[in-house]
Each structure stands twice: as C-alpha cells, then as structure tokens.
ZADO-1210 file (C-alpha; in nm, 4 decimals, padded with zeros to 6 digits):
<atoms>
<atom x="-00.9623" y="00.2925" z="03.8731" code="UNK" pos="1"/>
<atom x="-00.8044" y="-00.0284" z="03.7403" code="UNK" pos="2"/>
<atom x="-00.4443" y="00.0067" z="03.6194" code="UNK" pos="3"/>
<atom x="-00.4938" y="-00.1601" z="03.2829" code="UNK" pos="4"/>
<atom x="-00.1238" y="-00.1368" z="03.1944" code="UNK" pos="5"/>
<atom x="-00.0408" y="-00.3706" z="03.4823" code="UNK" pos="6"/>
<atom x="-00.3500" y="-00.5868" z="03.4324" code="UNK" pos="7"/>
<atom x="-00.2832" y="-00.6506" z="03.0641" code="UNK" pos="8"/>
<atom x="00.0934" y="-00.6426" z="03.0329" code="UNK" pos="9"/>
<atom x="00.2460" y="-00.7723" z="03.3555" code="UNK" pos="10"/>
<atom x="00.2211" y="-01.1328" z="03.2359" code="UNK" pos="11"/>
<atom x="00.2183" y="-01.0686" z="02.8592" code="UNK" pos="12"/>
<atom x="00.4464" y="-00.7714" z="02.7779" code="UNK" pos="13"/>
<atom x="00.3502" y="-00.5221" z="02.5110" code="UNK" pos="14"/>
<atom x="00.5119" y="-00.6218" z="02.1794" code="UNK" pos="15"/>
<atom x="00.6600" y="-00.3417" z="01.9682" code="UNK" pos="16"/>
<atom x="00.7242" y="-00.4249" z="01.6012" code="UNK" pos="17"/>
<atom x="01.0323" y="-00.2610" z="01.4516" code="UNK" pos="18"/>
<atom x="01.2558" y="-00.2809" z="01.1492" code="UNK" pos="19"/>
<atom x="01.5868" y="-00.4498" z="01.2341" code="UNK" pos="20"/>
<atom x="01.8185" y="-00.1616" z="01.1444" code="UNK" pos="21"/>
<atom x="02.0178" y="-00.0006" z="01.4244" code="UNK" pos="22"/>
<atom x="01.8322" y="00.3266" z="01.3783" code="UNK" pos="23"/>
<atom x="01.4882" y="00.1633" z="01.3822" code="UNK" pos="24"/>
<atom x="01.5820" y="-00.0354" z="01.6924" code="UNK" pos="25"/>
<atom x="01.7079" y="00.2840" z="01.8619" code="UNK" pos="26"/>
<atom x="01.3766" y="00.4524" z="01.7850" code="UNK" pos="27"/>
<atom x="01.1781" y="00.1580" z="01.9177" code="UNK" pos="28"/>
<atom x="01.3916" y="00.1505" z="02.2311" code="UNK" pos="29"/>
<atom x="01.3021" y="00.5184" z="02.2767" code="UNK" pos="30"/>
<atom x="00.9340" y="00.4236" z="02.2674" code="UNK" pos="31"/>
<atom x="00.9939" y="00.1380" z="02.5117" code="UNK" pos="32"/>
<atom x="01.1594" y="00.3742" z="02.7598" code="UNK" pos="33"/>
<atom x="00.8817" y="00.6289" z="02.7211" code="UNK" pos="34"/>
<atom x="00.6145" y="00.3851" z="02.8440" code="UNK" pos="35"/>
<atom x="00.8033" y="00.2521" z="03.1473" code="UNK" pos="36"/>
<atom x="00.7183" y="00.0894" z="03.3868" code="UNK" pos="37"/>
<atom x="00.4938" y="-00.0944" z="03.1405" code="UNK" pos="38"/>
<atom x="00.6910" y="-00.4033" z="03.0299" code="UNK" pos="39"/>
<atom x="00.7549" y="-00.4256" z="02.6560" code="UNK" pos="40"/>
<atom x="00.9611" y="-00.6358" z="02.4188" code="UNK" pos="41"/>
<atom x="01.0759" y="-00.5630" z="02.0632" code="UNK" pos="42"/>
<atom x="00.9931" y="-00.7776" z="01.7607" code="UNK" pos="43"/>
<atom x="01.2559" y="-00.7088" z="01.4929" code="UNK" pos="44"/>
<atom x="01.1439" y="-00.7592" z="01.1317" code="UNK" pos="45"/>
<atom x="01.3077" y="-00.7232" z="00.7913" code="UNK" pos="46"/>
<atom x="01.1112" y="-00.5257" z="00.5315" code="UNK" pos="47"/>
<atom x="01.1278" y="-00.5173" z="00.1523" code="UNK" pos="48"/>
<atom x="01.2676" y="-00.1661" z="00.1762" code="UNK" pos="49"/>
<atom x="01.5580" y="-00.2959" z="00.3852" code="UNK" pos="50"/>
<atom x="01.6287" y="-00.5920" z="00.1562" code="UNK" pos="51"/>
<atom x="01.6164" y="-00.4315" z="-00.1917" code="UNK" pos="52"/>
<atom x="01.8826" y="-00.1602" z="-00.1999" code="UNK" pos="53"/>
<atom x="01.9872" y="-00.1346" z="-00.5633" code="UNK" pos="54"/>
<atom x="01.6813" y="00.0564" z="-00.6846" code="UNK" pos="55"/>
<atom x="01.5009" y="00.3788" z="-00.5886" code="UNK" pos="56"/>
<atom x="01.2151" y="00.3324" z="-00.3442" code="UNK" pos="57"/>
<atom x="00.9598" y="00.4192" z="-00.6100" code="UNK" pos="58"/>
<atom x="01.0731" y="00.1138" z="-00.8124" code="UNK" pos="59"/>
<atom x="01.0459" y="-00.1142" z="-00.5083" code="UNK" pos="60"/>
<atom x="00.6929" y="-00.0091" z="-00.4146" code="UNK" pos="61"/>
<atom x="00.7163" y="00.3365" z="-00.2625" code="UNK" pos="62"/>
<atom x="00.7990" y="00.4440" z="00.0894" code="UNK" pos="63"/>
<atom x="00.5246" y="00.2144" z="00.2204" code="UNK" pos="64"/>
<atom x="00.7615" y="-00.0811" z="00.1750" code="UNK" pos="65"/>
<atom x="00.9149" y="00.0074" z="00.5119" code="UNK" pos="66"/>
<atom x="00.5731" y="00.0042" z="00.6758" code="UNK" pos="67"/>
<atom x="00.3668" y="-00.2838" z="00.5378" code="UNK" pos="68"/>
<atom x="00.5632" y="-00.5662" z="00.7055" code="UNK" pos="69"/>
<atom x="00.5188" y="-00.4012" z="01.0445" code="UNK" pos="70"/>
<atom x="00.1508" y="-00.3346" z="00.9760" code="UNK" pos="71"/>
<atom x="00.1045" y="-00.7042" z="00.8936" code="UNK" pos="72"/>
<atom x="00.2518" y="-00.8017" z="01.2310" code="UNK" pos="73"/>
<atom x="00.0170" y="-00.5566" z="01.3984" code="UNK" pos="74"/>
<atom x="-00.2915" y="-00.6777" z="01.2158" code="UNK" pos="75"/>
<atom x="-00.2234" y="-01.0507" z="01.2617" code="UNK" pos="76"/>
<atom x="-00.1662" y="-01.0121" z="01.6356" code="UNK" pos="77"/>
<atom x="00.2098" y="-01.0712" z="01.6554" code="UNK" pos="78"/>
<atom x="00.2574" y="-00.7120" z="01.7779" code="UNK" pos="79"/>
<atom x="00.0587" y="-00.4656" z="01.9869" code="UNK" pos="80"/>
<atom x="00.2175" y="-00.1614" z="01.8237" code="UNK" pos="81"/>
<atom x="00.4332" y="-00.0817" z="01.5196" code="UNK" pos="82"/>
<atom x="00.7069" y="00.1811" z="01.5469" code="UNK" pos="83"/>
<atom x="00.7793" y="00.3943" z="01.2411" code="UNK" pos="84"/>
<atom x="00.9665" y="00.6974" z="01.1212" code="UNK" pos="85"/>
<atom x="00.6582" y="00.9024" z="01.0417" code="UNK" pos="86"/>
<atom x="00.8109" y="01.0510" z="00.7270" code="UNK" pos="87"/>
<atom x="00.8119" y="00.6965" z="00.5824" code="UNK" pos="88"/>
<atom x="00.4376" y="00.6586" z="00.6313" code="UNK" pos="89"/>
<atom x="00.1950" y="00.7322" z="00.3532" code="UNK" pos="90"/>
<atom x="-00.0939" y="00.9654" z="00.4362" code="UNK" pos="91"/>
<atom x="-00.3352" y="00.6684" z="00.4288" code="UNK" pos="92"/>
<atom x="-00.2487" y="00.3872" z="00.6697" code="UNK" pos="93"/>
<atom x="-00.3916" y="00.0360" z="00.7019" code="UNK" pos="94"/>
<atom x="-00.7661" y="00.0099" z="00.7613" code="UNK" pos="95"/>
<atom x="-00.8447" y="-00.0629" z="01.1243" code="UNK" pos="96"/>
<atom x="-00.5306" y="00.1056" z="01.2554" code="UNK" pos="97"/>
<atom x="-00.4445" y="00.4480" z="01.3925" code="UNK" pos="98"/>
<atom x="-00.1459" y="00.6516" z="01.5011" code="UNK" pos="99"/>
<atom x="-00.1862" y="00.6458" z="01.8784" code="UNK" pos="100"/>
<atom x="00.1190" y="00.8539" z="01.9663" code="UNK" pos="101"/>
<atom x="00.3950" y="01.0659" z="01.8201" code="UNK" pos="102"/>
<atom x="00.7010" y="01.1233" z="02.0361" code="UNK" pos="103"/>
<atom x="00.8643" y="01.4650" z="02.0845" code="UNK" pos="104"/>
<atom x="01.0366" y="01.5572" z="01.7610" code="UNK" pos="105"/>
<atom x="01.4106" y="01.5221" z="01.7140" code="UNK" pos="106"/>
<atom x="01.5957" y="01.7724" z="01.4922" code="UNK" pos="107"/>
<atom x="01.3953" y="01.7795" z="01.1688" code="UNK" pos="108"/>
<atom x="01.6881" y="01.9009" z="00.9583" code="UNK" pos="109"/>
<atom x="01.9181" y="01.7388" z="00.7056" code="UNK" pos="110"/>
<atom x="02.2952" y="01.7100" z="00.7399" code="UNK" pos="111"/>
<atom x="02.5759" y="01.7269" z="00.4854" code="UNK" pos="112"/>
<atom x="02.8030" y="01.4401" z="00.5873" code="UNK" pos="113"/>
<atom x="03.1661" y="01.4735" z="00.4860" code="UNK" pos="114"/>
<atom x="03.4384" y="01.7385" z="00.4925" code="UNK" pos="115"/>
<atom x="03.2300" y="02.0232" z="00.3472" code="UNK" pos="116"/>
<atom x="03.0293" y="02.2580" z="00.5682" code="UNK" pos="117"/>
<atom x="02.7769" y="02.3864" z="00.3129" code="UNK" pos="118"/>
<atom x="02.6341" y="02.3005" z="-00.0278" code="UNK" pos="119"/>
<atom x="02.8160" y="02.6025" z="-00.1694" code="UNK" pos="120"/>
<atom x="03.1523" y="02.4640" z="-00.0566" code="UNK" pos="121"/>
<atom x="03.1135" y="02.1474" z="-00.2630" code="UNK" pos="122"/>
<atom x="03.3522" y="02.1285" z="-00.5623" code="UNK" pos="123"/>
<atom x="03.2158" y="02.1793" z="-00.9133" code="UNK" pos="124"/>
<atom x="03.0490" y="01.8599" z="-01.0320" code="UNK" pos="125"/>
<atom x="03.0866" y="01.6864" z="-00.6958" code="UNK" pos="126"/>
<atom x="02.9148" y="01.3481" z="-00.6605" code="UNK" pos="127"/>
<atom x="02.6569" y="01.3518" z="-00.3797" code="UNK" pos="128"/>
<atom x="02.4782" y="01.0453" z="-00.2436" code="UNK" pos="129"/>
<atom x="02.1114" y="01.0417" z="-00.1458" code="UNK" pos="130"/>
<atom x="01.8020" y="00.8252" z="-00.1912" code="UNK" pos="131"/>
<atom x="01.5560" y="01.1129" z="-00.1460" code="UNK" pos="132"/>
<atom x="01.3889" y="01.2764" z="-00.4465" code="UNK" pos="133"/>
<atom x="01.3306" y="01.5868" z="-00.2313" code="UNK" pos="134"/>
<atom x="01.6977" y="01.6178" z="-00.1371" code="UNK" pos="135"/>
<atom x="01.8051" y="01.5516" z="-00.4958" code="UNK" pos="136"/>
<atom x="01.5671" y="01.8160" z="-00.6347" code="UNK" pos="137"/>
<atom x="01.6781" y="02.0726" z="-00.3753" code="UNK" pos="138"/>
<atom x="02.0428" y="02.0056" z="-00.4605" code="UNK" pos="139"/>
<atom x="01.9747" y="02.0409" z="-00.8337" code="UNK" pos="140"/>
<atom x="01.7790" y="02.3609" z="-00.7729" code="UNK" pos="141"/>
<atom x="02.0636" y="02.5223" z="-00.5790" code="UNK" pos="142"/>
<atom x="02.3607" y="02.3569" z="-00.7535" code="UNK" pos="143"/>
<atom x="02.2652" y="02.2163" z="-01.0960" code="UNK" pos="144"/>
<atom x="02.6292" y="02.1220" z="-01.1583" code="UNK" pos="145"/>
<atom x="02.6287" y="01.8503" z="-00.8908" code="UNK" pos="146"/>
<atom x="02.6108" y="01.4813" z="-00.9782" code="UNK" pos="147"/>
<atom x="02.3381" y="01.3171" z="-00.7695" code="UNK" pos="148"/>
<atom x="02.3808" y="00.9421" z="-00.7204" code="UNK" pos="149"/>
<atom x="02.1501" y="00.6863" z="-00.5583" code="UNK" pos="150"/>
<atom x="02.2559" y="00.5909" z="-00.2060" code="UNK" pos="151"/>
<atom x="02.0355" y="00.3519" z="-00.0108" code="UNK" pos="152"/>
<atom x="02.0959" y="00.1288" z="00.2893" code="UNK" pos="153"/>
<atom x="02.1234" y="00.1876" z="00.6621" code="UNK" pos="154"/>
<atom x="02.3025" y="00.4902" z="00.8054" code="UNK" pos="155"/>
<atom x="02.6249" y="00.3039" z="00.8823" code="UNK" pos="156"/>
<atom x="02.6531" y="00.1473" z="00.5367" code="UNK" pos="157"/>
<atom x="02.5959" y="00.4857" z="00.3716" code="UNK" pos="158"/>
<atom x="02.8686" y="00.6457" z="00.5803" code="UNK" pos="159"/>
<atom x="03.0987" y="00.3528" z="00.4961" code="UNK" pos="160"/>
<atom x="03.0504" y="00.4141" z="00.1233" code="UNK" pos="161"/>
<atom x="03.1374" y="00.7806" z="00.1762" code="UNK" pos="162"/>
<atom x="03.4539" y="00.6786" z="00.3612" code="UNK" pos="163"/>
<atom x="03.5460" y="00.4493" z="00.0715" code="UNK" pos="164"/>
<atom x="03.5489" y="00.7515" z="-00.1614" code="UNK" pos="165"/>
<atom x="03.2356" y="00.6871" z="-00.3677" code="UNK" pos="166"/>
<atom x="03.1008" y="01.0342" z="-00.2903" code="UNK" pos="167"/>
<atom x="03.2286" y="01.3806" z="-00.2073" code="UNK" pos="168"/>
<atom x="02.9515" y="01.4008" z="00.0532" code="UNK" pos="169"/>
<atom x="02.6190" y="01.2409" z="00.1402" code="UNK" pos="170"/>
<atom x="02.2996" y="01.3770" z="00.2931" code="UNK" pos="171"/>
<atom x="02.1411" y="01.2159" z="00.5979" code="UNK" pos="172"/>
<atom x="01.8766" y="01.3180" z="00.8498" code="UNK" pos="173"/>
<atom x="02.0001" y="01.4956" z="01.1608" code="UNK" pos="174"/>
<atom x="01.7552" y="01.2874" z="01.3652" code="UNK" pos="175"/>
<atom x="01.9211" y="00.9613" z="01.2673" code="UNK" pos="176"/>
<atom x="02.2705" y="01.0915" z="01.3357" code="UNK" pos="177"/>
<atom x="02.1620" y="01.2161" z="01.6767" code="UNK" pos="178"/>
<atom x="01.9760" y="00.8999" z="01.7746" code="UNK" pos="179"/>
<atom x="02.2704" y="00.6802" z="01.6800" code="UNK" pos="180"/>
<atom x="02.5186" y="00.9216" z="01.8422" code="UNK" pos="181"/>
<atom x="02.7523" y="00.8763" z="01.5476" code="UNK" pos="182"/>
<atom x="03.0986" y="01.0236" z="01.5508" code="UNK" pos="183"/>
<atom x="03.1415" y="01.1518" z="01.1956" code="UNK" pos="184"/>
<atom x="03.1985" y="01.4836" z="01.0254" code="UNK" pos="185"/>
<atom x="02.8665" y="01.6499" z="00.9412" code="UNK" pos="186"/>
<atom x="02.7038" y="01.9929" z="00.9294" code="UNK" pos="187"/>
<atom x="02.3360" y="02.0827" z="00.9523" code="UNK" pos="188"/>
<atom x="02.2054" y="02.2255" z="00.6258" code="UNK" pos="189"/>
<atom x="02.0297" y="02.5602" z="00.5905" code="UNK" pos="190"/>
<atom x="01.6535" y="02.4959" z="00.5690" code="UNK" pos="191"/>
<atom x="01.6250" y="02.7724" z="00.3097" code="UNK" pos="192"/>
<atom x="01.8371" y="02.5571" z="00.0766" code="UNK" pos="193"/>
<atom x="01.7298" y="02.2132" z="00.2014" code="UNK" pos="194"/>
<atom x="01.3723" y="02.2450" z="00.3355" code="UNK" pos="195"/>
<atom x="01.2796" y="01.9276" z="00.5161" code="UNK" pos="196"/>
<atom x="01.0306" y="01.6495" z="00.4600" code="UNK" pos="197"/>
<atom x="00.6910" y="01.6395" z="00.6267" code="UNK" pos="198"/>
<atom x="00.7159" y="01.4716" z="00.9690" code="UNK" pos="199"/>
<atom x="01.0933" y="01.4268" z="00.9467" code="UNK" pos="200"/>
<atom x="01.2460" y="01.3471" z="01.2855" code="UNK" pos="201"/>
<atom x="00.9192" y="01.2125" z="01.4296" code="UNK" pos="202"/>
<atom x="00.8632" y="00.8620" z="01.5676" code="UNK" pos="203"/>
<atom x="00.5054" y="00.7373" z="01.5263" code="UNK" pos="204"/>
<atom x="00.3369" y="00.4502" z="01.7096" code="UNK" pos="205"/>
<atom x="00.0671" y="00.2700" z="01.5113" code="UNK" pos="206"/>
<atom x="-00.1856" y="00.0436" z="01.6824" code="UNK" pos="207"/>
<atom x="-00.5033" y="-00.1455" z="01.6000" code="UNK" pos="208"/>
<atom x="-00.8106" y="00.0679" z="01.6563" code="UNK" pos="209"/>
<atom x="-00.9987" y="-00.2168" z="01.8223" code="UNK" pos="210"/>
<atom x="-00.9305" y="-00.5535" z="01.9770" code="UNK" pos="211"/>
<atom x="-00.8800" y="-00.7149" z="02.3164" code="UNK" pos="212"/>
<atom x="-00.5739" y="-00.5062" z="02.4057" code="UNK" pos="213"/>
<atom x="-00.6292" y="-00.1941" z="02.1951" code="UNK" pos="214"/>
<atom x="-00.7650" y="00.0282" z="02.4731" code="UNK" pos="215"/>
<atom x="-00.4905" y="-00.0756" z="02.7130" code="UNK" pos="216"/>
<atom x="-00.2195" y="-00.0132" z="02.4526" code="UNK" pos="217"/>
<atom x="-00.3674" y="00.3276" z="02.3719" code="UNK" pos="218"/>
<atom x="-00.3762" y="00.4196" z="02.7419" code="UNK" pos="219"/>
<atom x="-00.0133" y="00.3177" z="02.7929" code="UNK" pos="220"/>
<atom x="00.1016" y="00.5258" z="02.4999" code="UNK" pos="221"/>
<atom x="-00.0701" y="00.8415" z="02.6226" code="UNK" pos="222"/>
<atom x="00.2321" y="00.9342" z="02.8351" code="UNK" pos="223"/>
<atom x="00.4616" y="00.9142" z="02.5304" code="UNK" pos="224"/>
<atom x="00.2481" y="01.1390" z="02.3087" code="UNK" pos="225"/>
<atom x="00.3598" y="01.4960" z="02.2327" code="UNK" pos="226"/>
<atom x="00.0686" y="01.7256" z="02.1490" code="UNK" pos="227"/>
<atom x="00.2902" y="02.0003" z="02.0059" code="UNK" pos="228"/>
<atom x="00.4581" y="01.7580" z="01.7659" code="UNK" pos="229"/>
<atom x="00.1167" y="01.6175" z="01.6734" code="UNK" pos="230"/>
<atom x="-00.0157" y="01.9591" z="01.5725" code="UNK" pos="231"/>
<atom x="00.2908" y="02.0317" z="01.3589" code="UNK" pos="232"/>
<atom x="00.2882" y="01.6991" z="01.1764" code="UNK" pos="233"/>
<atom x="-00.0886" y="01.7215" z="01.1250" code="UNK" pos="234"/>
<atom x="-00.0335" y="02.0387" z="00.9238" code="UNK" pos="235"/>
<atom x="00.2664" y="01.8964" z="00.7380" code="UNK" pos="236"/>
<atom x="00.0979" y="01.5697" z="00.6429" code="UNK" pos="237"/>
<atom x="-00.2146" y="01.7590" z="00.5331" code="UNK" pos="238"/>
<atom x="00.0042" y="01.9297" z="00.2725" code="UNK" pos="239"/>
<atom x="00.1120" y="01.5878" z="00.1450" code="UNK" pos="240"/>
<atom x="-00.2456" y="01.4622" z="00.1351" code="UNK" pos="241"/>
<atom x="-00.3648" y="01.7681" z="-00.0579" code="UNK" pos="242"/>
<atom x="-00.0841" y="01.7220" z="-00.3110" code="UNK" pos="243"/>
<atom x="-00.1290" y="01.3441" z="-00.3127" code="UNK" pos="244"/>
<atom x="00.2400" y="01.3373" z="-00.2303" code="UNK" pos="245"/>
<atom x="00.4422" y="01.0187" z="-00.2653" code="UNK" pos="246"/>
<atom x="00.8076" y="00.9248" z="-00.2796" code="UNK" pos="247"/>
<atom x="00.7951" y="01.0257" z="-00.6479" code="UNK" pos="248"/>
<atom x="00.7312" y="01.3914" z="-00.5676" code="UNK" pos="249"/>
<atom x="00.9851" y="01.6368" z="-00.4186" code="UNK" pos="250"/>
<atom x="00.7795" y="01.8024" z="-00.1427" code="UNK" pos="251"/>
<atom x="00.8858" y="01.9805" z="00.1755" code="UNK" pos="252"/>
<atom x="00.6637" y="02.0859" z="00.4643" code="UNK" pos="253"/>
<atom x="00.7800" y="02.2458" z="00.7892" code="UNK" pos="254"/>
<atom x="00.5532" y="02.3598" z="01.0716" code="UNK" pos="255"/>
<atom x="00.6431" y="02.5487" z="01.3898" code="UNK" pos="256"/>
<atom x="00.4317" y="02.6208" z="01.6953" code="UNK" pos="257"/>
<atom x="00.4977" y="02.9174" z="01.9212" code="UNK" pos="258"/>
<atom x="00.4239" y="02.9533" z="02.2925" code="UNK" pos="259"/>
<atom x="00.0956" y="03.1307" z="02.2190" code="UNK" pos="260"/>
<atom x="-00.0339" y="02.8359" z="02.0152" code="UNK" pos="261"/>
<atom x="00.0200" y="03.0019" z="01.6770" code="UNK" pos="262"/>
<atom x="00.1166" y="02.7578" z="01.4041" code="UNK" pos="263"/>
<atom x="00.3256" y="02.8655" z="01.1047" code="UNK" pos="264"/>
<atom x="00.3725" y="02.6410" z="00.8038" code="UNK" pos="265"/>
<atom x="00.5983" y="02.6620" z="00.4991" code="UNK" pos="266"/>
<atom x="00.5921" y="02.4138" z="00.2129" code="UNK" pos="267"/>
<atom x="00.7307" y="02.3700" z="-00.1345" code="UNK" pos="268"/>
<atom x="00.6995" y="02.1410" z="-00.4342" code="UNK" pos="269"/>
<atom x="00.9754" y="02.1038" z="-00.6913" code="UNK" pos="270"/>
<atom x="01.0225" y="01.9408" z="-01.0280" code="UNK" pos="271"/>
<atom x="01.2442" y="01.6330" z="-01.0125" code="UNK" pos="272"/>
<atom x="01.5185" y="01.8133" z="-01.2027" code="UNK" pos="273"/>
<atom x="01.5063" y="02.1022" z="-00.9567" code="UNK" pos="274"/>
<atom x="01.4498" y="02.3628" z="-01.2268" code="UNK" pos="275"/>
<atom x="01.1073" y="02.4618" z="-01.0981" code="UNK" pos="276"/>
<atom x="01.0164" y="02.5361" z="-00.7375" code="UNK" pos="277"/>
<atom x="00.6891" y="02.6602" z="-00.5940" code="UNK" pos="278"/>
<atom x="00.6811" y="02.7666" z="-00.2289" code="UNK" pos="279"/>
<atom x="00.4191" y="02.9186" z="00.0004" code="UNK" pos="280"/>
<atom x="00.3518" y="02.9905" z="00.3685" code="UNK" pos="281"/>
<atom x="00.0491" y="02.9997" z="00.5953" code="UNK" pos="282"/>
<atom x="-00.0342" y="03.0411" z="00.9617" code="UNK" pos="283"/>
<atom x="-00.3184" y="03.0111" z="01.2080" code="UNK" pos="284"/>
<atom x="-00.4100" y="02.8619" z="01.5429" code="UNK" pos="285"/>
<atom x="-00.2945" y="02.5111" z="01.6342" code="UNK" pos="286"/>
<atom x="-00.6576" y="02.3960" z="01.6335" code="UNK" pos="287"/>
<atom x="-00.6629" y="02.4728" z="01.2602" code="UNK" pos="288"/>
<atom x="-00.3579" y="02.2570" z="01.1786" code="UNK" pos="289"/>
<atom x="-00.5406" y="02.0236" z="00.9404" code="UNK" pos="290"/>
<atom x="-00.7139" y="02.3084" z="00.7586" code="UNK" pos="291"/>
<atom x="-00.3945" y="02.5152" z="00.7316" code="UNK" pos="292"/>
<atom x="-00.2068" y="02.2253" z="00.5754" code="UNK" pos="293"/>
<atom x="-00.4863" y="02.1293" z="00.3381" code="UNK" pos="294"/>
<atom x="-00.5362" y="02.4841" z="00.2127" code="UNK" pos="295"/>
<atom x="-00.1631" y="02.5409" z="00.1691" code="UNK" pos="296"/>
<atom x="-00.1308" y="02.2164" z="-00.0263" code="UNK" pos="297"/>
<atom x="-00.4203" y="02.3176" z="-00.2492" code="UNK" pos="298"/>
<atom x="-00.2567" y="02.6563" z="-00.3062" code="UNK" pos="299"/>
<atom x="00.0689" y="02.4906" z="-00.4086" code="UNK" pos="300"/>
<atom x="-00.1221" y="02.2647" z="-00.6454" code="UNK" pos="301"/>
<atom x="-00.2698" y="02.5708" z="-00.8164" code="UNK" pos="302"/>
<atom x="00.0705" y="02.7431" z="-00.8278" code="UNK" pos="303"/>
<atom x="00.2415" y="02.4506" z="-01.0011" code="UNK" pos="304"/>
<atom x="-00.0385" y="02.4007" z="-01.2522" code="UNK" pos="305"/>
<atom x="-00.2117" y="02.0971" z="-01.1101" code="UNK" pos="306"/>
<atom x="-00.1551" y="01.7241" z="-01.0804" code="UNK" pos="307"/>
<atom x="00.0287" y="01.7046" z="-01.4121" code="UNK" pos="308"/>
<atom x="00.3287" y="01.8760" z="-01.2508" code="UNK" pos="309"/>
<atom x="00.3651" y="01.6119" z="-00.9812" code="UNK" pos="310"/>
<atom x="00.6029" y="01.3296" z="-01.0694" code="UNK" pos="311"/>
</atoms>
C-alpha cells in the first residue's frame, strides 16, 4: 500500500488554517502533534470575530464569524484543513467541506475565574463578565441579582480586565484554561447550575470533501479522530439543529458515553433573561446518537412552546 501521507506531504507540508489567538494556535498545535510524523505548518489568520470586540457576537454576524475566514482559506486552496473550536461552528458548514476529525475532548465545563469558588459565594449584585448568552442566562436563572456585562476578547485580555477590577469574576471555558496552562485563580462550576454548550472543549478539523489532496488529508487525520467524542458531539449538535440554535439562543447540551456504549444526553433551553428554563434527558445506544439528539431537541421545542420562544 502506498503511504499517501509521505507521498503528498513530504515536499509540500499539510497546511493547517488557524485563528491567530494563543488559544487557537495551541489547539492547532495539538492537531499538528496528533498527525506526526506527517509534516504540517500553521497558517495564522485574523477573523472578524477576533477584530470586532465591542459588540455581542450576534451583532457582528453570529458565531460563524470565527469560522468563515478559515473556511475561505480552505476553499481557495491556501490551507488543507481548518482547525476550529467545534462549539463555534454552526450546525451547517460550508458546502463542499466536512468535519474529518474531532480530537479527544478536553474538560467540557465552565470555570468561575476570580476569588470566589461558587456562584452562590458571589456578593449581591456582583458584576460578572461573559460573552455567552448561555452563561448569562444560566447566571440570571440561578442568581437574578447579578449584573452581567459583556466581556469579549482572547483569554488573556479577559483575565487582564478582571485583574484591573472591572468584574468581581468572569466565566471562561475549562478547556481553554487547561490548554493554555494558565496560572490564575479559578474553580470549575457545577454543571447543574452551569450546563455546558454543545461540543464545548472539542477541537474539530474541517477539510474539503474533494480535491487533489482531500483523500490524503482525510487519511492523515484518521489517527487524530476520537470516535467516542464524535458520538457525543453528534448527539449534542443534533439538539442544536433541531432547535435551530444560534448564538442568540441560550442552549446547553451534554452527552456522556459509558463503557457499554450507552449514550446519555441532557439538554436545556432558557429565555435570555433566565426566568424560564426547560430541560430534558434521553438515552440510547451510541449508534442512535443523531436520533437521540434530534428527538430531544424536538421535545424541548414542544416544551418551550415552539420557535417563538427562541431568541
């Protein structure tokens, strides 16, 4: 059998498109290491989502603003693969592309960054920084007294604003803190209070479905792919698709897979003000991941009264 990874990439290394932030580069470096000894180089790009920081994502163009620049590099041939945080990807990706691999999941949870260990410890009326409508809605649901303020930017700049005293605490993803190995005061939040976003903590590798190097790229990425993570995120993203979820809608979806191949899924949808919350659970075999997620999303849609509820 011909070793296509050596045939295609020994003289022209695989090009991995990435956002330029430290976290995105750390994630892309993780992908690069996972495909060794295949040679690869990183193409760093700035996206609209990285450049416009004074407005919520929904006002900039939705969470897809982090993705489209990398997809363009993939489609015009500058890159062989685009590396994303899967939670930033909409349920419909660019025509002619596919997610060829998802890496083993990091901690999917959220962290309270600052001197307080729990949401309940926060002072009355404390100002909390986040850019996530899900996190904001969960905070308002559990602690309606809190002041929720927009906080965008890279992980380091957000922590810097906390240190400058703008906030009593901020909420960041555990995965980002772990990947950057940051030395700051933080505590993992209870998932009962802060249920997590679909596909949070997962790195996805997007490639072109066809083309001169597509098969070789797909083959090289096979060793990086985690089937267990794939089954879990399939169920979680099916919930989003059924709800037509976007960055406007506070939605959580968390799937777990046991050793026997049994998949359990919990999901919730909230009103933006946190006053209303609808939650449900489902389970089945891992082969039914798509169906489990779709049916649970449809159930939540019925529970909340239909599309009119969604922001």
